[in-house]
N, CA, C and O atoms as a Tinker XYZ file with bonds, in Angstrom:
   300  protein
     1  N     22.706000   28.495000   18.282000    73     2
     2  CA    21.982000   28.192000   19.763000    64     1     3
     3  C     21.738000   27.071000   19.924000    63     2     4     5
     4  O     22.225000   26.641000   20.970000    81     3
     5  N     21.249000   26.440000   19.420000    73     3     6
     6  CA    20.511000   24.652000   19.635000    64     5     7
     7  C     21.084000   24.066000   18.546000    63     6     8     9
     8  O     21.077000   24.467000   17.382000    81     7
     9  N     21.714000   22.821000   19.134000    73     7    10
    10  CA    22.466000   22.125000   17.770000    64     9    11
    11  C     21.456000   21.288000   17.192000    63    10    12    13
    12  O     21.742000   20.886000   16.064000    81    11
    13  N     20.479000   20.958000   17.602000    73    11    14
    14  CA    19.373000   19.543000   16.940000    64    13    15
    15  C     18.107000   20.685000   16.395000    63    14    16    17
    16  O     17.725000   21.612000   17.110000    81    15
    17  N     17.699000   20.481000   15.358000    73    15    18
    18  CA    16.442000   21.526000   14.751000    64    17    19
    19  C     15.833000   20.623000   14.042000    63    18    20    21
    20  O     16.569000   19.672000   13.781000    81    19
    21  N     14.565000   20.530000   13.545000    73    19    22
    22  CA    13.734000   20.323000   12.229000    64    21    23
    23  C     13.560000   21.363000   11.894000    63    22    24    25
    24  O     13.648000   22.468000   12.430000    81    23
    25  N     13.123000   20.777000   10.340000    73    23    26
    26  CA    13.323000   21.835000    9.394000    64    25    27
    27  C     11.995000   21.140000    8.144000    63    26    28    29
    28  O     11.616000   19.971000    8.214000    81    27
    29  N     11.560000   21.961000    7.271000    73    27    30
    30  CA    10.215000   21.220000    6.418000    64    29    31
    31  C     10.474000   21.882000    5.432000    63    30    32    33
    32  O     10.919000   23.026000    5.530000    81    31
    33  N     10.208000   21.192000    4.097000    73    31    34
    34  CA    10.693000   21.502000    2.768000    64    33    35
    35  C      9.277000   22.444000    2.738000    63    34    36    37
    36  O      9.282000   23.665000    2.897000    81    35
    37  N      8.211000   21.719000    2.530000    73    35    38
    38  CA     6.962000   21.985000    2.525000    64    37    39
    39  C      6.194000   22.201000    3.619000    63    38    40    41
    40  O      5.440000   21.377000    4.137000    81    39
    41  N      6.399000   23.371000    3.984000    73    39    42
    42  CA     5.818000   23.642000    5.053000    64    41    43
    43  C      3.988000   23.721000    5.114000    63    42    44    45
    44  O      3.124000   23.522000    5.969000    81    43
    45  N      4.033000   24.129000    3.670000    73    43    46
    46  CA     2.486000   24.653000    3.962000    64    45    47
    47  C      1.612000   23.181000    4.448000    63    46    48    49
    48  O      0.671000   23.195000    5.241000    81    47
    49  N      2.015000   22.274000    3.958000    73    47    50
    50  CA     1.440000   21.073000    4.257000    64    49    51
    51  C      0.933000   20.695000    5.882000    63    50    52    53
    52  O      0.125000   19.776000    6.014000    81    51
    53  N      1.428000   21.423000    7.088000    73    51    54
    54  CA     1.508000   21.294000    8.318000    64    53    55
    55  C      0.024000   22.022000    8.415000    63    54    56    57
    56  O     -0.610000   21.841000    9.454000    81    55
    57  N     -0.443000   22.686000    7.566000    73    55    58
    58  CA    -1.866000   23.121000    8.180000    64    57    59
    59  C     -2.807000   22.013000    7.795000    63    58    60    61
    60  O     -3.983000   22.335000    7.968000    81    59
    61  N     -2.622000   20.755000    7.304000    73    59    62
    62  CA    -3.446000   19.742000    7.354000    64    61    63
    63  C     -3.657000   18.982000    8.980000    63    62    64    65
    64  O     -4.440000   18.116000    9.370000    81    63
    65  N     -2.534000   19.786000    9.695000    73    63    66
    66  CA    -2.722000   18.995000   10.890000    64    65    67
    67  C     -4.411000   19.364000   11.790000    63    66    68    69
    68  O     -4.941000   18.700000   12.681000    81    67
    69  N     -4.742000   20.238000   11.340000    73    67    70
    70  CA    -6.301000   20.774000   11.980000    64    69    71
    71  C     -6.955000   19.894000   11.835000    63    70    72    73
    72  O     -7.850000   19.678000   12.652000    81    71
    73  N     -6.701000   18.825000   10.438000    73    71    74
    74  CA    -7.709000   17.881000   10.015000    64    73    75
    75  C     -7.949000   16.888000   11.620000    63    74    76    77
    76  O     -9.052000   16.429000   11.916000    81    75
    77  N     -6.923000   16.737000   12.341000    73    75    78
    78  CA    -6.844000   15.756000   13.301000    64    77    79
    79  C     -8.129000   15.886000   14.341000    63    78    80    81
    80  O     -8.753000   14.859000   14.609000    81    79
    81  N     -8.543000   17.216000   14.956000    73    79    82
    82  CA   -10.202000   16.853000   15.686000    64    81    83
    83  C    -11.129000   16.641000   14.624000    63    82    84    85
    84  O    -12.302000   16.422000   14.925000    81    83
    85  N    -10.790000   16.671000   13.454000    73    83    86
    86  CA   -11.914000   16.350000   12.502000    64    85    87
    87  C    -12.267000   14.946000   12.577000    63    86    88    89
    88  O    -13.415000   14.517000   12.692000    81    87
    89  N    -10.903000   14.064000   12.485000    73    87    90
    90  CA   -11.231000   12.899000   12.281000    64    89    91
    91  C    -11.242000   12.255000   13.604000    63    90    92    93
    92  O    -11.040000   11.041000   13.589000    81    91
    93  N    -11.483000   12.949000   15.021000    73    91    94
    94  CA   -12.158000   12.420000   16.225000    64    93    95
    95  C    -13.542000   12.972000   16.207000    63    94    96    97
    96  O    -14.260000   12.347000   16.988000    81    95
    97  N    -14.063000   13.782000   15.677000    73    95    98
    98  CA   -15.700000   14.232000   15.907000    64    97    99
    99  C    -16.158000   12.739000   14.857000    63    98   100   101
   100  O    -16.900000   11.808000   15.167000    81    99
   101  N    -15.477000   12.946000   13.703000    73    99   102
   102  CA   -16.609000   12.052000   12.689000    64   101   103
   103  C    -16.242000   10.463000   13.490000    63   102   104   105
   104  O    -17.219000    9.723000   13.371000    81   103
   105  N    -15.272000    9.905000   14.131000    73   103   106
   106  CA   -15.265000    8.604000   14.500000    64   105   107
   107  C    -16.055000    8.548000   15.648000    63   106   108   109
   108  O    -16.668000    7.496000   15.836000    81   107
   109  N    -16.227000    9.858000   16.818000    73   107   110
   110  CA   -17.269000    9.490000   17.348000    64   109   111
   111  C    -18.526000    9.960000   16.943000    63   110   112   113
   112  O    -19.482000    9.438000   17.517000    81   111
   113  N    -18.807000   10.964000   15.952000    73   111   114
   114  CA   -20.424000   11.679000   15.558000    64   113   115
   115  C    -20.618000   10.199000   14.848000    63   114   116   117
   116  O    -21.406000    9.443000   15.415000    81   115
   117  N    -20.127000    9.847000   13.954000    73   115   118
   118  CA   -20.522000    8.679000   13.312000    64   117   119
   119  C    -21.622000    7.139000   13.909000    63   118   120   121
   120  O    -22.720000    6.653000   13.636000    81   119
   121  N    -20.635000    6.911000   14.704000    73   119   122
   122  CA   -21.247000    5.955000   15.537000    64   121   123
   123  C    -20.777000    4.531000   15.437000    63   122   124   125
   124  O    -21.236000    3.497000   15.922000    81   123
   125  N    -19.401000    4.841000   14.428000    73   123   126
   126  CA   -19.001000    3.534000   13.852000    64   125   127
   127  C    -18.061000    2.941000   14.751000    63   126   128   129
   128  O    -17.391000    2.007000   14.310000    81   127
   129  N    -17.856000    3.386000   16.161000    73   127   130
   130  CA   -16.446000    2.647000   17.509000    64   129   131
   131  C    -17.831000    2.672000   18.537000    63   130   132   133
   132  O    -17.524000    2.466000   19.712000    81   131
   133  N    -18.937000    2.837000   18.355000    73   131   134
   134  CA   -20.201000    2.349000   19.219000    64   133   135
   135  C    -19.907000    0.906000   20.282000    63   134   136   137
   136  O    -19.935000    0.634000   21.482000    81   135
   137  N    -19.651000    0.310000   19.118000    73   135   138
   138  CA   -18.961000   -1.148000   20.077000    64   137   139
   139  C    -18.079000   -1.527000   20.124000    63   138   140   141
   140  O    -17.857000   -2.734000   20.027000    81   139
   141  N    -17.144000   -0.573000   20.307000    73   139   142
   142  CA   -15.660000   -0.673000   20.736000    64   141   143
   143  C    -16.000000   -0.319000   22.610000    63   142   144   145
   144  O    -16.962000    0.287000   23.081000    81   143
   145  N    -15.352000   -0.668000   23.015000    73   143   146
   146  CA   -15.270000   -0.529000   24.977000    64   145   147
   147  C    -14.186000    0.809000   24.955000    63   146   148   149
   148  O    -13.464000    1.153000   24.020000    81   147
   149  N    -14.308000    1.364000   26.143000    73   147   150
   150  CA   -14.026000    2.673000   25.996000    64   149   151
   151  C    -12.395000    3.041000   25.324000    63   150   152   153
   152  O    -12.089000    3.886000   24.483000    81   151
   153  N    -11.379000    1.868000   26.194000    73   151   154
   154  CA    -9.925000    1.723000   26.132000    64   153   155
   155  C     -9.724000    1.602000   24.546000    63   154   156   157
   156  O     -8.768000    2.164000   24.011000    81   155
   157  N    -10.532000    0.947000   23.903000    73   155   158
   158  CA   -10.517000    0.425000   22.700000    64   157   159
   159  C    -10.544000    1.790000   21.349000    63   158   160   161
   160  O     -9.692000    1.976000   20.479000    81   159
   161  N    -11.970000    2.656000   21.622000    73   159   162
   162  CA   -12.310000    3.398000   21.071000    64   161   163
   163  C    -11.176000    4.261000   21.206000    63   162   164   165
   164  O    -10.500000    4.443000   20.193000    81   163
   165  N    -10.799000    4.901000   22.419000    73   163   166
   166  CA    -9.612000    6.128000   22.320000    64   165   167
   167  C     -8.439000    5.189000   21.800000    63   166   168   169
   168  O     -7.729000    5.965000   21.160000    81   167
   169  N     -7.868000    3.940000   21.740000    73   167   170
   170  CA    -6.969000    3.719000   21.272000    64   169   171
   171  C     -7.184000    3.463000   19.535000    63   170   172   173
   172  O     -6.169000    3.299000   18.859000    81   171
   173  N     -8.050000    3.449000   19.115000    73   171   174
   174  CA    -8.800000    3.669000   17.620000    64   173   175
   175  C     -8.240000    4.882000   17.209000    63   174   176   177
   176  O     -7.478000    4.981000   16.247000    81   175
   177  N     -8.703000    6.063000   18.118000    73   175   178
   178  CA    -8.440000    7.519000   17.812000    64   177   179
   179  C     -7.315000    7.771000   17.607000    63   178   180   181
   180  O     -6.985000    8.250000   16.522000    81   179
   181  N     -6.105000    7.435000   18.926000    73   179   182
   182  CA    -4.720000    7.570000   19.255000    64   181   183
   183  C     -4.028000    7.049000   17.466000    63   182   184   185
   184  O     -3.174000    7.758000   16.934000    81   183
   185  N     -4.553000    5.795000   16.778000    73   183   186
   186  CA    -3.525000    5.285000   16.078000    64   185   187
   187  C     -4.157000    6.073000   14.760000    63   186   188   189
   188  O     -3.250000    6.356000   13.978000    81   187
   189  N     -4.966000    6.341000   14.474000    73   187   190
   190  CA    -5.691000    6.890000   13.513000    64   189   191
   191  C     -5.115000    8.252000   13.274000    63   190   192   193
   192  O     -5.108000    8.648000   12.109000    81   191
   193  N     -4.469000    9.286000   14.529000    73   191   194
   194  CA    -4.343000   10.433000   14.801000    64   193   195
   195  C     -2.861000    9.914000   14.259000    63   194   196   197
   196  O     -2.314000   10.301000   13.226000    81   195
   197  N     -2.442000    9.123000   15.031000    73   195   198
   198  CA    -1.165000    8.891000   14.675000    64   197   199
   199  C     -0.264000    8.989000   12.871000    63   198   200   201
   200  O      0.718000    9.485000   12.319000    81   199
   201  N     -1.483000    8.109000   12.599000    73   199   202
   202  CA    -1.206000    7.585000   11.159000    64   201   203
   203  C     -1.171000    8.931000   10.202000    63   202   204   205
   204  O     -0.281000    9.200000    9.396000    81   203
   205  N     -2.248000    9.644000   10.459000    73   203   206
   206  CA    -2.742000   10.713000    9.813000    64   205   207
   207  C     -1.622000   12.252000    9.889000    63   206   208   209
   208  O     -1.544000   13.105000    9.005000    81   207
   209  N     -0.737000   12.233000   11.425000    73   207   210
   210  CA     0.448000   13.022000   11.929000    64   209   211
   211  C      1.346000   12.551000   11.030000    63   210   212   213
   212  O      1.932000   13.393000   10.349000    81   211
   213  N      1.620000   11.270000   10.849000    73   211   214
   214  CA     2.916000   10.703000   10.238000    64   213   215
   215  C      2.598000   10.617000    8.780000    63   214   216   217
   216  O      3.611000   10.390000    8.118000    81   215
   217  N      1.550000   10.723000    8.107000    73   215   218
   218  CA     1.428000   11.084000    6.829000    64   217   219
   219  C      1.875000   12.452000    6.259000    63   218   220   221
   220  O      2.648000   12.647000    5.322000    81   219
   221  N      1.133000   13.487000    7.134000    73   219   222
   222  CA     1.259000   14.680000    6.998000    64   221   223
   223  C      2.714000   15.361000    7.112000    63   222   224   225
   224  O      3.159000   16.151000    6.280000    81   223
   225  N      3.341000   14.959000    8.197000    73   223   226
   226  CA     4.919000   15.359000    8.066000    64   225   227
   227  C      5.913000   14.981000    7.047000    63   226   228   229
   228  O      6.869000   15.659000    6.670000    81   227
   229  N      5.481000   13.551000    6.567000    73   227   230
   230  CA     6.037000   13.005000    5.194000    64   229   231
   231  C      6.013000   13.894000    4.122000    63   230   232   233
   232  O      7.010000   14.056000    3.418000    81   231
   233  N      4.809000   14.571000    3.904000    73   231   234
   234  CA     4.274000   15.280000    2.670000    64   233   235
   235  C      4.912000   16.577000    3.049000    63   234   236   237
   236  O      5.271000   17.326000    2.140000    81   235
   237  N      5.086000   16.913000    4.264000    73   235   238
   238  CA     5.925000   18.463000    4.261000    64   237   239
   239  C      7.234000   17.809000    4.683000    63   238   240   241
   240  O      7.535000   18.016000    5.859000    81   239
   241  N      7.896000   17.221000    4.123000    73   239   242
   242  CA     9.187000   16.421000    4.028000    64   241   243
   243  C      9.853000   17.102000    5.290000    63   242   244   245
   244  O     10.521000   18.136000    5.246000    81   243
   245  N      9.570000   16.367000    6.414000    73   243   246
   246  CA    10.236000   16.689000    7.690000    64   245   247
   247  C     11.772000   16.325000    7.467000    63   246   248   249
   248  O     12.225000   15.280000    7.001000    81   247
   249  N     12.406000   17.369000    7.885000    73   247   250
   250  CA    14.168000   16.791000    8.281000    64   249   251
   251  C     14.803000   17.042000    9.670000    63   250   252   253
   252  O     14.556000   18.040000   10.347000    81   251
   253  N     15.342000   16.402000    9.904000    73   251   254
   254  CA    16.038000   16.511000   11.808000    64   253   255
   255  C     17.632000   17.370000   11.156000    63   254   256   257
   256  O     18.329000   17.100000   10.178000    81   255
   257  N     17.698000   17.955000   11.720000    73   255   258
   258  CA    19.080000   18.766000   11.415000    64   257   259
   259  C     19.707000   18.694000   12.793000    63   258   260   261
   260  O     19.013000   18.908000   13.787000    81   259
   261  N     21.343000   18.322000   12.913000    73   259   262
   262  CA    22.037000   18.059000   13.821000    64   261   263
   263  C     23.131000   19.165000   13.712000    63   262   264   265
   264  O     23.909000   18.705000   12.877000    81   263
   265  N     23.488000   20.078000   14.014000    73   263   266
   266  CA    24.394000   21.583000   13.744000    64   265   267
   267  C     26.014000   20.976000   14.181000    63   266   268   269
   268  O     26.056000   20.537000   15.330000    81   267
   269  N     27.035000   20.922000   13.571000    73   267   270
   270  CA    28.200000   20.703000   14.262000    64   269   271
   271  C     29.480000   21.149000   13.483000    63   270   272   273
   272  O     29.423000   20.916000   12.276000    81   271
   273  N     30.505000   21.682000   13.887000    73   271   274
   274  CA    31.085000   22.566000   13.263000    64   273   275
   275  C     32.645000   21.999000   13.337000    63   274   276   277
   276  O     33.622000   22.573000   12.856000    81   275
   277  N     32.647000   20.760000   14.041000    73   275   278
   278  CA    33.542000   20.040000   13.756000    64   277   279
   279  C     33.425000   18.840000   12.941000    63   278   280   281
   280  O     33.640000   17.689000   13.321000    81   279
   281  N     33.074000   19.212000   11.816000    73   279   282
   282  CA    32.884000   18.553000   10.337000    64   281   283
   283  C     33.708000   18.772000    9.446000    63   282   284   285
   284  O     33.947000   19.967000    9.620000    81   283
   285  N     34.560000   18.308000    8.264000    73   283   286
   286  CA    35.625000   19.084000    7.577000    64   285   287
   287  C     34.706000   18.210000    6.476000    63   286   288   289
   288  O     34.288000   17.093000    6.782000    81   287
   289  N     34.398000   18.876000    5.039000    73   287   290
   290  CA    34.019000   17.993000    3.827000    64   289   291
   291  C     34.839000   18.852000    2.926000    63   290   292   293
   292  O     34.858000   20.057000    2.673000    81   291
   293  N     35.505000   17.817000    2.536000    73   291   294
   294  CA    36.065000   18.322000    0.772000    64   293   295
   295  C     35.304000   17.647000   -0.261000    63   294   296   297
   296  O     34.558000   16.673000   -0.357000    81   295
   297  N     35.894000   18.749000   -1.151000    73   295   298
   298  CA    35.154000   18.152000   -2.477000    64   297   299
   299  C     36.542000   18.141000   -3.625000    63   298   300
   300  O     36.384000   17.742000   -4.780000    81   299
């Protein structure tokens, strides 16, 4: 039905995505971002979350799949 999809070889690593709110809570509660302005604090949280998400997706071995019935492979 859908010609494009994402597949994961190790989907159990996707449970680590629940750590993203923990990263945000630790960043704001520890006070290590207090000296930064509002825009910079949000940017730091966004970048940390992005790096964590990409690392988790790499661990889960994400694969982009495109189905095509017009391809012939001969061995």
